[in-house]
GUNU-145021 format. One record per residue (C-alpha): residue number from 1; residue in one letter; y, x, z. Coordinates in Angstrom, 2 decimals. Example, Ala and Ser with C-alpha at 12.3 -4.5 7.8 and 13.67 -1.06 7.14 Angstrom:
<recs>
i:aa:Y:X:Z
1:a:-4.50:12.30:7.80
2:s:-1.06:13.67:7.14
</recs>
This chain:
<recs>
i:aa:Y:X:Z
1:m:0.00:0.00:0.00
2:k:3.49:1.26:-0.82
3:v:6.64:0.26:1.08
4:r:10.11:0.92:-0.33
5:v:12.80:1.44:2.31
6:r:16.56:1.26:1.81
7:f:18.75:3.20:4.26
8:a:22.34:4.38:4.75
9:k:23.41:7.93:5.56
10:r:26.82:8.18:7.23
11:g:28.85:10.42:9.51
12:k:27.89:13.94:10.58
13:v:24.31:13.57:9.36
14:r:25.68:13.72:5.79
15:f:25.75:17.52:6.16
16:t:21.95:17.72:6.46
17:s:20.07:18.87:3.38
18:h:17.51:16.84:1.44
19:r:14.71:18.95:2.95
20:d:15.96:18.35:6.50
21:l:16.19:14.63:5.76
22:a:12.52:14.64:4.74
23:r:11.57:16.25:8.06
24:m:13.61:13.63:9.95
25:w:11.70:10.87:8.21
26:e:8.33:12.48:8.93
27:r:9.15:12.58:12.66
28:a:10.53:9.04:12.63
29:l:7.41:7.62:10.99
30:r:5.23:9.30:13.63
31:r:7.38:7.88:16.43
32:a:7.25:4.41:14.89
33:e:3.44:4.76:14.68
34:l:3.21:3.61:11.08
35:a:-0.12:4.21:9.35
36:v:1.23:6.66:6.76
37:d:-1.21:7.97:4.18
38:y:-1.63:11.76:3.93
39:t:-2.47:14.17:1.15
40:q:-5.81:15.96:1.14
41:g:-6.37:19.68:1.51
42:f:-5.71:22.50:3.97
43:s:-2.18:21.33:4.91
44:p:-1.98:17.51:4.71
45:r:1.48:16.04:4.23
46:p:2.64:12.44:4.54
47:k:2.97:10.71:1.17
48:l:6.73:10.17:1.00
49:h:8.57:9.77:-2.30
50:f:12.36:10.08:-2.15
51:g:14.78:8.91:-4.81
52:l:17.55:10.99:-6.35
53:a:18.72:13.70:-3.98
54:l:22.12:13.09:-2.40
55:p:24.56:16.04:-2.57
56:t:24.88:17.74:0.82
57:g:28.04:16.45:2.49
58:a:27.99:13.09:0.70
59:e:27.48:9.76:2.44
60:s:25.52:6.82:1.08
61:e:25.34:3.06:1.47
62:g:22.01:2.87:-0.33
63:e:19.33:5.57:-0.30
64:y:15.67:4.85:-1.02
65:l:12.28:6.11:0.10
66:d:8.77:5.06:-0.95
67:i:6.12:5.38:1.78
68:d:2.38:5.21:1.09
69:l:0.53:3.45:3.90
70:t:-3.21:3.41:4.49
71:e:-5.00:0.18:3.62
72:p:-6.79:-1.55:6.54
73:a:-10.57:-1.40:6.27
74:d:-10.78:-5.20:6.10
75:g:-8.05:-5.36:3.44
76:a:-5.79:-7.51:5.65
77:l:-2.11:-6.55:5.50
78:d:-0.39:-7.29:8.80
79:l:2.82:-5.35:8.15
80:d:6.02:-7.41:7.96
81:p:8.62:-5.41:5.94
82:a:11.42:-7.40:7.57
83:s:10.52:-5.78:10.91
84:l:10.88:-2.21:9.65
85:p:14.69:-1.81:10.00
86:d:14.56:-2.57:13.74
87:r:11.39:-0.51:14.11
88:l:12.54:2.61:12.26
89:t:16.29:2.92:12.91
90:p:15.92:3.82:16.65
91:c:13.52:6.62:15.63
92:l:16.05:8.22:13.27
93:p:19.15:10.34:14.04
94:d:22.54:8.67:14.47
95:g:24.05:7.90:11.09
96:i:20.82:6.95:9.35
97:t:20.39:3.17:9.36
98:v:17.44:1.40:7.76
99:q:18.84:-1.65:6.00
100:a:15.87:-3.32:4.30
101:a:12.28:-2.78:3.18
102:a:9.89:-4.34:0.70
103:i:6.27:-3.94:-0.37
104:v:6.09:-2.71:-3.97
105:d:3.30:-2.31:-6.51
106:t:1.57:1.05:-6.08
107:g:1.71:1.56:-9.85
108:i:5.45:0.96:-10.10
109:m:7.71:3.53:-11.75
110:s:8.93:6.22:-9.35
111:l:12.48:6.04:-8.02
112:q:13.43:9.23:-9.86
113:q:12.36:7.65:-13.15
114:a:13.57:4.10:-12.51
115:v:17.17:4.80:-11.43
116:t:19.39:5.20:-14.50
117:s:22.86:5.28:-12.91
118:c:24.68:5.44:-9.57
119:t:28.00:4.04:-8.39
120:w:30.17:6.37:-6.30
121:r:33.32:6.03:-4.19
122:l:35.34:9.25:-4.26
123:d:38.33:10.48:-2.27
124:a:40.31:13.15:-4.14
125:s:43.35:15.05:-2.87
126:g:46.32:16.83:-4.37
127:t:47.35:14.07:-6.76
128:t:49.06:10.70:-6.96
129:a:47.74:7.38:-8.18
130:h:49.90:7.68:-11.32
131:h:48.73:11.18:-12.25
132:a:45.10:10.40:-11.40
133:a:45.21:7.27:-13.57
134:e:46.49:9.35:-16.47
135:a:43.65:11.86:-16.00
136:v:41.12:9.02:-15.91
137:e:42.62:7.48:-19.05
138:r:42.36:10.80:-20.90
139:a:38.73:11.23:-19.85
140:l:37.71:7.73:-20.93
141:a:39.52:8.09:-24.26
142:a:37.86:11.44:-25.05
143:d:34.96:11.57:-27.50
144:e:33.42:14.43:-25.51
145:l:33.96:16.39:-22.31
146:i:32.41:19.81:-22.87
147:v:31.80:22.04:-19.85
148:t:29.94:25.34:-19.51
149:r:28.15:26.11:-16.29
150:e:25.67:28.66:-15.03
151:r:22.19:27.29:-14.43
152:k:19.30:29.53:-13.41
153:g:21.28:32.59:-14.42
154:k:22.15:31.28:-17.88
155:a:25.29:29.70:-19.32
156:v:24.58:26.09:-20.27
157:t:26.98:23.87:-22.23
158:d:26.91:20.10:-21.65
159:d:28.86:17.09:-22.85
160:l:29.60:15.02:-19.74
161:r:31.24:12.09:-21.51
162:p:28.03:10.05:-22.17
163:y:27.29:10.10:-18.43
164:i:30.61:8.50:-17.41
165:l:29.79:4.79:-17.60
166:a:32.84:3.62:-15.62
167:l:35.77:5.30:-13.89
168:a:38.90:3.90:-12.25
169:v:41.50:4.64:-9.58
170:t:41.07:1.96:-6.91
171:d:43.52:2.94:-4.17
172:s:45.97:5.50:-2.83
173:t:45.23:7.60:0.28
174:p:47.63:9.59:2.51
175:d:46.95:12.80:0.53
176:g:45.51:11.56:-2.74
177:v:43.56:8.71:-4.30
178:e:40.31:6.81:-4.11
179:l:38.25:6.41:-7.28
180:e:35.16:4.43:-8.17
181:t:32.81:5.61:-10.88
182:e:29.38:4.87:-12.29
183:l:27.56:7.97:-13.49
184:g:24.37:8.19:-15.51
185:t:21.27:9.93:-14.17
186:q:19.10:10.33:-17.28
187:p:18.03:12.83:-18.56
188:r:19.98:14.62:-15.80
189:s:22.34:13.42:-13.10
190:l:26.09:13.96:-13.32
191:r:27.40:14.81:-9.87
192:p:30.78:13.56:-8.64
193:a:32.04:17.13:-8.10
194:e:31.28:17.91:-11.76
195:l:33.19:14.82:-12.88
196:l:36.30:15.68:-10.85
197:l:36.34:19.25:-12.18
198:a:36.05:17.98:-15.77
199:l:39.21:15.85:-15.50
200:d:42.55:17.10:-16.84
201:p:43.94:18.24:-14.49
202:p:40.91:18.71:-12.20
203:l:40.89:16.81:-8.92
204:v:39.81:18.18:-5.53
205:e:36.88:16.41:-3.89
206:r:37.37:15.35:-0.28
207:r:34.84:12.64:0.56
208:v:32.01:11.17:-1.48
209:c:29.89:8.08:-0.90
210:r:27.11:6.73:-3.10
211:t:27.41:2.95:-2.90
212:h:24.72:1.77:-5.35
213:q:21.76:2.98:-7.37
214:w:20.87:0.97:-10.45
215:m:17.75:0.45:-12.51
216:t:17.04:-1.83:-15.47
217:l:13.61:-3.44:-15.78
218:d:12.84:-5.97:-18.51
219:g:16.53:-6.17:-19.32
220:v:17.52:-7.03:-15.74
221:r:19.85:-4.67:-13.85
222:s:19.17:-4.45:-10.13
223:e:18.92:-2.16:-7.13
224:p:15.53:-0.77:-6.04
225:v:15.71:-2.94:-2.89
226:s:18.27:-5.71:-2.72
227:l:20.32:-6.11:0.43
228:g:20.12:-9.85:1.11
229:p:22.15:-11.80:3.69
230:a:19.58:-11.31:6.44
231:a:19.32:-7.58:5.78
232:s:23.11:-7.26:5.62
233:s:23.44:-8.93:9.01
234:s:20.76:-6.71:10.52
235:a:22.35:-3.57:9.08
236:a:25.79:-4.54:10.34
237:h:24.35:-5.14:13.83
238:a:22.64:-1.73:13.81
239:e:25.84:0.00:12.71
240:a:27.89:-1.72:15.39
241:r:25.33:-0.78:18.01
242:a:25.35:2.86:16.86
243:s:29.15:3.07:16.92
</recs>
C-alpha cells in the first residue's frame, strides 16, 4: 500500500537540506509506529519517495512524500489517511506540518515524473514595483532567455524562456517587491534564483516559498494531494498550536 502525504515546511527548518529532511521523516515514521515497508539487503532502508527537492532556504506550502506501507497478512486495511496529519505532525520538528494524506495506486507515476510545474512566491530586494514590472514585461516579451552556467565542471547553455509559464509583480515590500511565478519542471526544473538572475536587471532573492505543485493527468490539472476544507482546518489548527 502506498500513502501520499502533503506537508508544509516553514520557519527555521527551511535551512535543512533535502537529505536531513529525509532523516527527519524516517525518525518521525518510527515514532508514529507506522508499518513502513523496507528495502531488502544488507542495509535496509524505509521505502520513502520524495517529490521535487526544495532549494535549501526555501519554504513551502505544499511538499509531497510517498510512503510504502506493508500489507496486513489478512489483506484488511485499517489505516485512515485522515488521521495521519494529527498522528505525524507531533513527531516532526517545528515548522513541518502534515496537511493531508491519501492512499494512492502503487503503480501510479512517481512524483518526480508527474509534477510538470510549480508556483512560487518570491520576495526580491533592491528594486521598486515599477522597475520590477518592467523587467518582468521584458522577460515575458522575449523569444528566448539564454544563460550559460557551469554544471559538473562544464559550461552549459540553456534557454530559460520556455520554463517561465507565468510571472507577475503582486505587491510591494519595505525593501523591494513580491512576485508570483509558475515555473516548468520538465525536462529539468527552473529554480527561482535562476529566474531572478535572468531578468534585466537581475533581482536579488530574499525569501522564497513554493505554494503549489501541479500535474496534469488525462487533461485535468491538479495537485498531487488536494487540500480540502477539512484538511485546511486541521492544518490551520496545527500551525496555530505550533506558533
